[in-house]
C-alpha positions in Angstrom: 92.9 98.2 75.9 94.6 95.2 77.5 98.3 94.9 78.4 100.3 92.1 80.1 101.8 92.8 83.5 105.4 92.2 82.5 105.1 94.7 79.6 103.5 97.3 81.8 106.1 96.9 84.5 108.8 97.5 81.8 106.8 100.5 80.2 106.6 102.4 83.4 110.3 101.7 84.3 109.9 99.6 87.3 112.4 97.2 85.6 115.2 97.8 83.2 114.2 95.1 80.7 111.1 93.1 79.9 112.9 89.8 80.5 113.9 91.0 83.9 110.3 92.1 84.6 109.1 88.6 83.6 111.7 86.9 85.9 110.8 89.0 88.9 107.1 88.5 88.5 107.6 84.7 88.1 109.6 84.7 91.4 106.7 86.4 93.2 108.4 89.8 93.9 105.6 91.7 92.1 102.0 91.1 92.9 98.7 92.5 91.8 96.1 93.2 94.5 98.2 91.1 97.0 98.0 88.1 94.8 100.9 86.2 93.2 100.3 86.0 89.5 101.9 85.0 86.1 103.7 87.5 83.9 101.0 87.1 81.3 98.2 88.4 83.6 96.3 91.2 82.0 96.3 94.4 84.0 93.3 96.6 84.6 92.9 100.2 85.6 92.7 100.7 89.4 94.8 97.6 90.1 97.5 97.9 92.8 100.9 96.6 91.9 103.2 95.7 94.9 106.9 95.5 94.2 109.2 93.8 96.8 112.7 95.3 96.6 115.5 95.0 99.3 113.2 94.1 102.2 110.8 97.0 101.4 107.4 97.0 99.6 106.5 99.7 97.2 102.9 100.0 96.0 101.5 101.7 92.8 98.0 102.2 91.6 97.3 102.0 87.9 95.7 105.1 86.5 96.0 104.4 82.8 97.3 101.6 80.6 100.0 102.1 77.9 101.6 100.0 75.2 105.0 101.8 74.7 107.8 102.7 77.1 107.6 106.3 78.3 110.1 108.7 79.7 110.6 109.1 83.4 108.8 112.4 83.6 105.6 110.9 82.1 105.3 108.0 84.4 103.2 109.9 86.9 100.4 109.9 84.2 100.1 106.2 84.4 100.8 105.1 88.0 100.5 106.7 91.5 102.9 105.8 94.2 100.8 104.8 97.2 103.6 103.3 99.3 
């Protein structure tokens, strides 16, 4: 299974909308494995997503890929907070 980064960020509720996710990634506020990338970059299992918000960096490890937005209670099945 393959999924674009902007869609994954939206699916696991790191952003409210997919367009907002695309914009934040394009500005360089979200990185994969410490590298600035494009919103269309395909994500893999075990990748580390770094999110820069309000002078803080939050890191998440991808456990499983998904293609639909999930409820807040189910997010822990797809990413682990390793901040």
